[in-house]
N, C-alpha and C positions, 0 to 999 in steps of 0.2 A: 503493499501500500505506501510507503514512505517513496518510494522509487518514484511508483505513476506518480505521485505526489510532485515529490521534483521533477521530472518531466514535464507534467504539465506546466509548471510554475518555469521552465526554464522553454520551452516551446509550447504554448499558450492552440498555435495552429495547429498540432502538428495531430496526425488523426490516426497513425500506421499505429497498431494496437490496443487503440483505447478503448475497442470491444471489448477487449479483455477484460481489463477498467472498468466496464462497464458491467459486466457481470460482474465481478465483486461486490462493485456497489448492490447490487440486485440482491448477493447475497447475504449479506450484509444485516439486512437492508440500510443502506443511506438514503432515503430518497433527497431530502436535501441539497447534496452531492451528486445524486445520480441528473437532478433536474436541472445541474450548474451546469453540467458535463455535457447534456442533450442540446441545455442552449447554444453552448460553447459552440461545437462538432455541426450544428446546421447554422447558428451565422459562417461559420466556417466555408463549409462546400456542405450541403442540401444531398448532391449526386456522386455521392462515394458511398459503395455500402456498409462502410464503415459507421458514415452519421446513422444511417438508416438503423443498423442493428442497436447504435445507442438509445434511438427515439426508439426503438421495438423493443428495449429492456426496461426503459421510464413506462410506457405506455403499458406496459405487462406488470409492473410493478404498484401504477394505481388501479388496476384490474380491468382496465380498458382492452383486453385481448383482439379486438376486431380490429383496433385501430395498432395492434401491436403483431397483427399477423400484414397489415396493410406494409409498414416498412419492413420487413422481415422480404417481403413479396419483391418492394421496389430495391432493398440490394440481392436479390435474386436475378433480379430484371438488367441492374449495373454490372453482376457476373457470379455469371450460373454455376462455377466453382469457388465463391465464397462459402463454404462449409458453415463454419458457423452457424449461420442465417436457415441451414436447413436443419439442425439440430432445433434451435428457437422458435424455430415455427412451430417445430412438432408439439415444443413445449405448450403451444399455443394452443395447437386442436387440440393435444389432452383437457388443456384446461374448458375449451369449448365444448367438449364431450363431440369431438369429430373426429371418431377411431380410424376409420378409411384414412383421411388426409394425414391425420398425425402419422402414421405408419410408412407411407410413402413418403412422406420429407423426410422418416430415422432413415427409411432406406436409400435414397438420396445420399443420407448424411452419410452413414457407412459406407456407402459406393466413393466416396468423395478421400473419407478417412476411417478405413481397419481401424484404427484404434483409437474413434471414439470412445468410449465406455458410456458417455451420457447417452450418445446413439441408440445402443444397444440396449440399454436399459430403459432407452423410451418407448423402444421395440416390445421390450418384457411385458410394460403396462401396457400398451396398446394392446397384445394381443390376450393381454389379462383380463381387461375391459371387455373383448369380445367373448369370453372363457374357454378360452383355446391356450389352457394350462401350460399341455405339453411345447408347444414354441414357447409360452411367455419364461420357464422354464430353460429351454435351450436358450433365449438371449440375455438374459440376467444370468446364467452360469460365465457367459462370453462377457460382459460386466465385470462379472465380481473376477473376473480372472485374469481382466487388464486394470481394477484397480482396487487389488487386494484389502489395505486398507481403507475401506469405506465401510463402514459397517452396513449403512441402508442398502449396500448390493448385496450382501451376506442375508440380508431380513428379507430382503426380495428373494433368495435362493430356495431359504427357509418356506417364503410362504408357498412359491409354487408347486416346492415338496408334495406337501400340505395337501396342496388341491388336489395332487394329484396322486393321490394318496401314501405315498410313500414318507410314511412316519421318522421311520428309524435317519433316516438323509435330510429331513426338516427339519428333526431338532438338531444334530449335527451341522447342519448350517447355519443356524441358529445361537449357536454357543460360539460357534467361527465370530455371529456378529457381535455377541457381549465382547470375545476378549478383544478384537479389534479395536471395540467403540470402550475397552478398556485400555492399563497401561500390558502390555508383554514382558515376558521375562527377560534376560538380557538377551538371549540367544534369538529372542525374535521369532521360534519357532512355533507352528502351528503341532507338531508330534507327525507321527505318523495318520493315514486316514480313517484307521480302527481305533485310535486313543482319544479321550475324552479333550477337546481341545479345551473346558476353563481349567483345566489340570497348568496350562500356562498363565493365566490371568493372574495379575497379583494388584493388589489394592484398586485402588480408582469405581468411582462406583458406576454399576450397573445400571442399564434399562429397563426401566420394569414391565413397559411394554412387551418384548422380548421375552424377558423372565415369566411374563403372564402365558404368553404366545407357547411356550416349550410346556410349560404346565399343561396347559389345555390340549397339547400333544399327548405328552404324557398319560393324560386322562384317557385323551380316545385309544390309547393302549392297553386300557384298563388296569395302568399301574398308579393309584389315586397315592400312595407314599410318597412318589416322587412325585406329582404333581404338585402335594402339600408342601415339599420339601422346596420346591421353587415356587408357590406362593408363597410360602416365608418371606423368601431372598425377596421377592417382588414388597414386599413389607418394612423389611428390611433399609429400602433404599429410601424412605422419610427421614432416615436420620443419614445423619452422614458414614459416610464407611469409616474415617478414623475418628480418632479425636481430635476437634478442633472442626472437623469439616463439615461444612452443612449440607445437611441433607435437601428430597424435592418438596419435602412436605407431601401434606395428603391429599393427593390425585387424582383423578378418574377411575385411572388402570389399579392404586393401589386397593382402592374402594372396593373394586369388584374384584381385588384378591380377596378381601377382609370377608366381602363376603361367600366367598368361593368357601375359603378356611370355615368361616362359622358353621355352613352348610355341613360340612366332610365332619367337623369336631361335634357338633349333634351328630350325625351319622353315626358315628365312633362309640358314644355315647357318654364326651366328655364335658359334662355339663359346667362347669364353670369359666373350663376356653371360649366356650359357646356363648354366655354370656360374657363376658368379657370382650369378644370381638363383635360381639349383638351392638353394647354398649356403643362403643367407639363408632360404630355406622351412625346408630345414631345423633353421637355427638357432630359428627362429619357431615350432616344431614344429606347422605348420599343415601339408595335403599334406606329409605326408615320404616316403610309402612313392613316390608319384610324382617328386619333387623327388629321391630318391636313384635311381631309376631313368635320370632322365634325367642325373644327375651317372655312374654307369654308365655309359650309352649313348655318352657324351660322351667320354669317357675312350679305351672303346676303340676310335671314332672317331680317337683324333688318336693312338693309338698303332699305329695301324695306318697311318694316313698318315706319320707316323714311319718305321716300317717301309719301305713304299715308297719314300721319298724315301733312306733310306740303301741298299736295292737299285739304285737308281735312279744315285746315287753309285758302287755299287761297280762297276755295268756302265760307268759312262760311265771 
């Protein structure tokens, strides 16, 4: 970022490579700075593909996706091989739910640059929207191979494996997403294909959404104990991973994990744990009615158990 700022300060009318800077500002997101770059580029030369990509990113950021598509199209009219515009236009068509147009854009992008992991990922998204999960898995795998350090890629692979009912593969992919999203061991290795990737993760916060998805996959396998372990891990992310770290606090995902654990504890006859989790849900304000129902049921069961115990003592 500092390099781009310095370049812009020294060469305010330079357009080469500025579309990359606009991508960074879009991701941050930094709307004021992106608006400034878009204005500068437009004043310098409206008929450059870089300018139109920058304007496309700006309109995308403010959710004017039709205008964004218009500018990416202009960029491609000026240069059909301007690869970044094909990928970015694909993203806009995904936002507009125009799946076929998105797929066509991403295909043109990978034809121009076979190493554009964002375009491969976009193809995966497109086919996922069409519910062609084996195709989406193939494209997500290509994206993950090109960008293995991005947890989003591995999470997408995990999702596609899950949709294809390849549960073990899905769990493995999600675990890799957890590892790359956290800190890895000094060797940076995932180990063999059959080893547990989580064995290589050290410290760092874990993504509760991915932990929750892994737990659901274990539940689909019928392994409720392992599912419960990952639901507990998801809950732990509310607190810091280490002393002094700031946790995520209560989120919708951690509340869903808490509800799952409350039902699991109820099914196992762990009344005290059920009460504890259900009371926490009431405080969180999530799934309150179901939590209250659990509390009421457990209290009734405990009262009945106390009554039976008293009667047995009296009979004795």
